[in-house]
Residue, then its C-alpha position, 0 to 999 in steps of 0.5 A: m500499500a505504501e508503494k501505491k501511495t508514493k506512485k500516487v503522489a509522484e504522478e500528481v507531482k508530475e501533473e502539477v509540473k506539466e501544468e506549470a510549464t504550460s501555463p502562460k505565466a511560465k512561458k512568459a518566465k522562459k522567454e524573459k532573459p535577464v537583461k544584459e548591461e550594454v557595454k561601450k566599445p571603445s572607438k577605434p583610434m583615428p588613422t595617422e596615415a594614408r597609403a596609395i599603391a600603384t601596381n605594374v607601372r610600366v617604368t623600370p623600378r630604377k627609373v622610378r627610384l631617381v624620381i621618388d628619391l627627390v620628393r621623399g620627406k617633402s610636403v604633398n604640394e611641394a612634391l607635386g610641384i617638384l614632379e611637374n617640372v622634372n623631365r622623367a618618364a616616371s614623374e607622372p605615375v608618381s604624381k598620380v600616386i601621391r595625388s591618390a594618397m592624398a585624396n585617401a587621407t583627405n576623404n577617408f580619414g579627414m585629414d587636412k590637405d595642406a598639412l600632409y607630407i610624404d612619410t614613406i615612398y618606395a618602389n618595388d620590382g613588379l612583373r617582368m614581361k619576357r619578350y624577344m627580339p629578332r637578330a641576325k641570321g634568324s636568331a633571337s635574343g631576349l627582352v625583359k620589360r620590367t614593371s614596378h610597384i610604387t607605394v607612398v604613405v602620407k601623414m600630417r604634420 
């Protein structure tokens, strides 16, 4: 008999638990989650530099380096003035990259156009296109047409 009573009590407890679980109050209690406090994320620091890269420019890196040595460390406006008066093949692509870096700094990062200077400028080897040139008696000799990657980093003074 004691076993029958315990079974009945256990069944009653199960029914009560089911009723509580299906009641609207229990459903609301399950849906309510503890409110988390919003944590303020630290804002990103403002960038101090802007860069521009021109890849596979059809001027040899040696010729580009002669031009970029003239403008390294100068203000952007002064560098563009120098490049306008330099009679070299690489002066046009270098001035384009400097203008692009200046535009990136002013439009993307809100830097002052007049306070920019060229912090870093360098030219690396790009692709090398291998061609051949016909020579005498049906032979040929190789040609390597070099390209360069020009990178400019501008900062504010």
